[in-house]
Backbone as a chain_set.jsonl record, in Angstrom:
{"seq": "XXXXXXXXXXXXXXXXXXXXXXXXXXXXXXXXXXXXXXXXXXXXXXXXXXXXXXXXXXXXXXXXXXXXXXXXXXXXXXXXXXXXXXXXXXXXXXX", "coords": {"N": [[14.498, 12.596, 2.798], [11.64, 12.96, 0.862], [8.887, 11.227, -0.398], [7.102, 12.153, -3.168], [5.801, 11.622, -5.508], [4.463, 9.006, -7.619], [6.411, 6.111, -8.447], [8.525, 3.722, -10.139], [10.855, 0.971, -10.206], [13.144, -1.413, -11.521], [12.536, -4.869, -12.577], [10.452, -7.725, -13.349], [11.969, -9.866, -13.908], [13.963, -12.858, -13.493], [16.235, -12.943, -10.753], [16.046, -10.254, -10.163], [14.414, -7.319, -8.818], [11.288, -5.788, -8.359], [10.125, -2.613, -7.745], [7.654, -0.558, -6.486], [6.293, 2.553, -5.772], [4.141, 4.804, -4.019], [3.054, 8.103, -3.262], [2.455, 9.038, 0.111], [1.489, 10.141, 3.332], [1.795, 8.41, 5.384], [3.825, 5.512, 6.233], [4.252, 2.51, 4.557], [5.162, -0.806, 3.967], [5.311, -3.486, 1.81], [6.379, -6.672, 1.147], [6.976, -9.173, -1.183], [8.141, -12.363, -2.213], [9.639, -14.644, -4.501], [11.083, -16.648, -3.411], [10.178, -17.574, -0.546], [11.491, -17.974, 1.872], [13.422, -16.058, 1.973], [12.177, -13.652, 2.256], [12.099, -12.058, 4.618], [14.777, -11.252, 4.792], [15.022, -9.741, 2.468], [13.214, -7.7, 3.059], [14.539, -6.563, 5.265], [16.856, -5.555, 4.01], [15.731, -3.639, 2.28], [14.575, -1.888, 4.175], [16.911, -1.032, 5.471], [18.224, 0.488, 3.468], [16.265, 2.45, 3.046], [16.303, 3.673, 5.559], [18.887, 4.789, 5.534], [18.499, 6.662, 3.559], [16.788, 8.301, 4.818], [13.978, 8.042, 4.635], [10.634, 8.027, 5.391], [8.063, 7.84, 4.556], [5.383, 7.054, 2.265], [3.924, 4.485, 0.198], [5.178, 1.418, -0.218], [5.783, -1.175, -2.416], [7.263, -4.189, -2.855], [8.502, -6.588, -4.989], [10.193, -9.397, -5.081], [12.413, -11.318, -7.058], [14.476, -13.038, -6.523], [16.725, -11.396, -6.169], [20.04, -10.137, -5.552], [21.539, -8.566, -2.634], [22.865, -6.16, -3.385], [21.568, -5.471, -5.739], [18.968, -5.101, -4.849], [19.372, -2.879, -3.158], [20.2, -0.949, -5.06], [17.902, -0.735, -6.688], [16.013, 0.218, -4.846], [17.143, 2.698, -4.255], [16.978, 3.975, -6.779], [14.176, 4.005, -7.212], [13.441, 5.602, -5.044], [14.745, 8.045, -5.646], [13.403, 8.727, -8.006], [10.78, 8.927, -7.019], [11.035, 11.023, -5.25], [11.618, 13.09, -6.851], [14.302, 13.726, -7.399], [17.673, 13.996, -8.631], [20.12, 13.063, -7.875], [22.113, 11.327, -5.414], [23.425, 11.745, -2.09], [26.207, 10.341, -1.813], [28.025, 9.828, 0.232], [26.455, 9.588, 2.494], [25.382, 7.121, 2.185], [27.185, 5.206, 2.86]], "CA": [[13.941, 12.567, 1.466], [10.198, 12.766, 0.926], [8.277, 10.691, -1.612], [6.032, 13.076, -3.556], [5.129, 11.146, -6.713], [4.57, 7.568, -7.854], [7.604, 5.736, -9.199], [8.861, 2.306, -10.184], [12.224, 0.607, -10.583], [13.361, -2.847, -11.608], [11.738, -5.705, -13.465], [9.994, -8.987, -12.765], [12.865, -10.908, -14.395], [14.675, -13.633, -12.483], [17.388, -12.275, -10.134], [15.811, -8.814, -10.069], [13.359, -6.937, -7.887], [10.431, -4.72, -8.874], [9.721, -1.737, -6.648], [6.616, 0.402, -6.852], [5.973, 3.423, -4.636], [3.122, 5.842, -4.163], [3.166, 9.074, -2.174], [1.541, 8.929, 1.245], [2.084, 10.659, 4.566], [2.101, 7.219, 6.188], [4.793, 4.581, 5.649], [3.786, 1.126, 4.478], [6.055, -1.629, 3.161], [4.841, -4.84, 1.544], [7.405, -7.419, 0.412], [6.688, -10.54, -1.604], [9.335, -12.951, -2.803], [9.462, -15.976, -5.07], [11.705, -17.541, -2.424], [9.579, -17.036, 0.68], [12.413, -18.049, 3.003], [14.276, -14.871, 1.957], [11.361, -12.447, 2.33], [12.53, -11.223, 5.743], [16.075, -10.67, 4.447], [14.751, -8.699, 1.471], [12.612, -6.579, 3.782], [15.59, -5.93, 6.073], [17.708, -4.797, 3.099], [14.958, -2.466, 1.845], [14.49, -0.964, 5.32], [18.247, -0.475, 5.703], [18.447, 1.54, 2.478], [15.323, 3.541, 3.331], [16.812, 4.374, 6.739], [20.027, 5.606, 5.109], [17.969, 7.773, 2.765], [15.901, 9.055, 5.703], [12.634, 7.992, 4.055], [9.658, 7.468, 6.329], [6.706, 7.985, 4.025], [5.125, 6.37, 1.008], [3.478, 3.095, 0.165], [6.22, 0.689, -0.934], [5.489, -2.566, -2.756], [8.491, -4.805, -3.35], [8.309, -7.944, -5.48], [11.53, -9.944, -5.29], [12.539, -12.52, -7.883], [15.787, -13.632, -6.254], [17.779, -10.391, -6.337], [21.095, -9.994, -4.551], [21.406, -7.35, -1.823], [23.313, -4.962, -4.11], [20.519, -5.134, -6.707], [17.86, -4.56, -4.058], [19.758, -1.528, -2.743], [20.196, -0.064, -6.232], [16.517, -0.507, -7.121], [15.373, 1.083, -3.842], [17.688, 4.035, -4.456], [16.412, 4.547, -8.01], [12.76, 4.296, -6.972], [13.375, 6.74, -4.119], [15.102, 9.263, -6.385], [12.298, 9.053, -8.909], [9.625, 9.318, -6.219], [11.31, 12.29, -4.574], [11.958, 14.058, -7.904], [15.702, 14.12, -7.26], [18.5, 13.398, -9.674], [21.367, 12.522, -7.351], [22.185, 10.963, -4.003], [24.622, 12.108, -1.345], [26.774, 9.001, -1.657], [28.695, 9.659, 1.524], [25.451, 9.181, 3.463], [25.009, 5.735, 1.926], [28.232, 4.29, 3.344]], "C": [[12.454, 12.243, 1.582], [9.671, 12.287, -0.424], [7.082, 11.573, -1.965], [5.351, 12.697, -4.868], [5.318, 9.639, -6.845], [5.812, 7.278, -8.684], [7.771, 4.222, -9.173], [10.339, 2.151, -10.515], [12.299, -0.91, -10.634], [12.43, -3.541, -12.58], [11.257, -6.93, -12.691], [10.867, -10.159, -13.229], [13.52, -11.641, -13.227], [15.917, -12.869, -12.025], [17.259, -10.757, -10.09], [14.718, -8.566, -9.033], [12.598, -5.767, -8.506], [9.931, -3.917, -7.686], [8.754, -0.688, -7.184], [6.31, 1.234, -5.61], [4.897, 4.42, -5.022], [3.292, 6.823, -3.015], [2.086, 8.852, -1.118], [2.246, 9.524, 2.453], [2.488, 9.52, 5.493], [3.177, 6.402, 5.484], [4.195, 3.187, 5.693], [4.714, 0.373, 3.54], [5.475, -3.027, 3.047], [5.885, -5.525, 0.683], [6.877, -8.804, 0.087], [7.932, -11.056, -2.314], [9.015, -14.319, -3.367], [10.077, -17.036, -4.161], [11.281, -17.043, -1.045], [10.528, -17.08, 1.871], [13.334, -16.823, 3.071], [13.495, -13.571, 2.095], [11.808, -11.509, 3.451], [13.873, -10.542, 5.459], [15.916, -9.551, 3.426], [14.165, -7.475, 2.169], [13.659, -5.834, 4.613], [16.509, -5.073, 5.2], [16.997, -3.529, 2.629], [14.893, -1.448, 2.972], [15.828, -0.295, 5.617], [18.517, 0.685, 4.741], [17.518, 2.724, 2.734], [15.768, 4.343, 4.548], [17.973, 5.288, 6.362], [19.587, 6.813, 4.292], [17.025, 8.662, 3.567], [14.494, 9.174, 5.108], [11.694, 7.328, 5.045], [8.225, 7.722, 5.872], [6.583, 7.202, 2.726], [4.63, 4.951, 1.207], [4.44, 2.364, -0.762], [5.768, -0.745, -1.153], [6.719, -3.147, -3.45], [8.19, -6.242, -3.743], [9.674, -8.491, -5.887], [11.473, -11.214, -6.13], [13.93, -13.131, -7.734], [16.95, -12.673, -6.417], [18.797, -10.441, -5.205], [20.906, -8.675, -3.808], [21.796, -6.085, -2.582], [22.27, -4.521, -5.146], [19.324, -4.514, -5.986], [18.162, -3.115, -3.665], [19.691, -0.548, -3.905], [18.777, 0.26, -6.677], [15.777, 0.394, -6.141], [15.853, 2.521, -4.028], [17.076, 4.705, -5.683], [14.942, 4.908, -7.809], [12.615, 5.524, -6.067], [13.701, 8.053, -4.831], [13.972, 9.696, -7.313], [11.089, 9.563, -8.127], [9.792, 10.646, -5.514], [11.657, 13.405, -5.557], [13.372, 14.608, -7.729], [16.51, 13.436, -8.342], [19.822, 12.837, -9.148], [21.241, 12.222, -5.863], [23.43, 11.567, -3.391], [25.295, 10.796, -0.965], [27.456, 8.781, -0.327], [27.722, 9.24, 2.616], [25.09, 7.705, 3.328], [26.025, 4.748, 2.46], [27.973, 3.788, 4.725]], "O": [[12.068, 11.342, 2.328], [9.976, 12.873, -1.463], [6.159, 11.725, -1.164], [4.421, 13.378, -5.298], [6.232, 9.068, -6.249], [6.219, 8.088, -9.518], [7.233, 3.534, -8.305], [10.983, 3.066, -11.029], [11.608, -1.605, -9.889], [11.653, -2.911, -13.298], [11.616, -7.134, -11.531], [10.537, -11.316, -12.97], [13.618, -11.113, -12.119], [16.576, -12.217, -12.835], [18.264, -10.053, -9.99], [14.173, -9.503, -8.45], [13.195, -4.871, -9.102], [9.38, -4.473, -6.736], [9.01, -0.03, -8.192], [6.094, 0.689, -4.527], [4.764, 4.818, -6.18], [3.64, 6.419, -1.905], [0.945, 8.52, -1.438], [3.466, 9.419, 2.579], [3.416, 9.657, 6.291], [3.415, 6.574, 4.289], [3.698, 2.739, 6.726], [5.022, 0.849, 2.448], [5.182, -3.675, 4.052], [6.24, -5.028, -0.386], [6.394, -9.52, 0.963], [8.676, -10.295, -2.932], [8.224, -15.068, -2.795], [9.636, -18.185, -4.15], [11.946, -16.194, -0.451], [10.375, -16.286, 2.799], [13.957, -16.574, 4.103], [14.087, -12.492, 2.056], [11.887, -10.297, 3.25], [14.081, -9.391, 5.842], [16.598, -8.529, 3.51], [14.573, -6.345, 1.899], [13.656, -4.604, 4.654], [16.899, -3.979, 5.608], [17.605, -2.459, 2.586], [15.132, -0.262, 2.745], [15.869, 0.882, 5.975], [18.987, 1.743, 5.16], [17.944, 3.876, 2.648], [15.627, 5.565, 4.567], [18.039, 6.43, 6.816], [20.228, 7.863, 4.329], [16.521, 9.661, 3.054], [13.902, 10.253, 5.08], [11.93, 6.202, 5.482], [7.302, 7.808, 6.682], [7.58, 6.746, 2.166], [4.879, 4.312, 2.229], [4.506, 2.661, -1.955], [5.415, -1.447, -0.205], [7.153, -2.658, -4.492], [7.685, -7.022, -2.935], [10.235, -8.096, -6.909], [10.606, -12.067, -5.941], [14.49, -13.67, -8.688], [18.052, -13.094, -6.769], [18.465, -10.746, -4.059], [20.206, -7.779, -4.281], [21.141, -5.052, -2.446], [22.113, -3.326, -5.397], [18.745, -3.532, -6.449], [17.317, -2.233, -3.818], [19.181, 0.562, -3.753], [18.48, 1.407, -7.01], [14.995, 1.248, -6.559], [15.055, 3.456, -3.965], [16.698, 5.875, -5.628], [14.511, 5.996, -8.192], [11.762, 6.38, -6.306], [13.012, 9.054, -4.64], [13.631, 10.876, -7.392], [10.447, 10.53, -8.538], [8.809, 11.323, -5.212], [11.954, 14.528, -5.15], [13.608, 15.806, -7.891], [16.089, 12.423, -8.902], [20.565, 12.203, -9.897], [20.396, 12.774, -5.159], [24.389, 11.87, -4.101], [24.992, 10.21, 0.074], [27.465, 7.664, 0.19], [28.131, 8.592, 3.58], [24.551, 7.109, 4.261], [25.744, 3.551, 2.508], [28.766, 3.013, 5.259]]}, "num_chains": 1, "name": "protein.A"}
């Protein structure tokens, strides 16, 4: 999947995560978290989902406000779909 337009997903509310992406040939990921001790775990979850979606481009900015892994995964998927101008995922690839 290739990111070809800017997109966002999520909110800044507590227990959520805000994801902002911009198209770029390079890959860059920046993660900030209100709970700094979980920043590495949030980054690992984001990278895991991006790997499953075969995404290796775009500038990704992730601002975590205490989201669970399932919320992080869902927000990354939505942002990726919006950024790639797609309307559906191949769910079997996500397992």
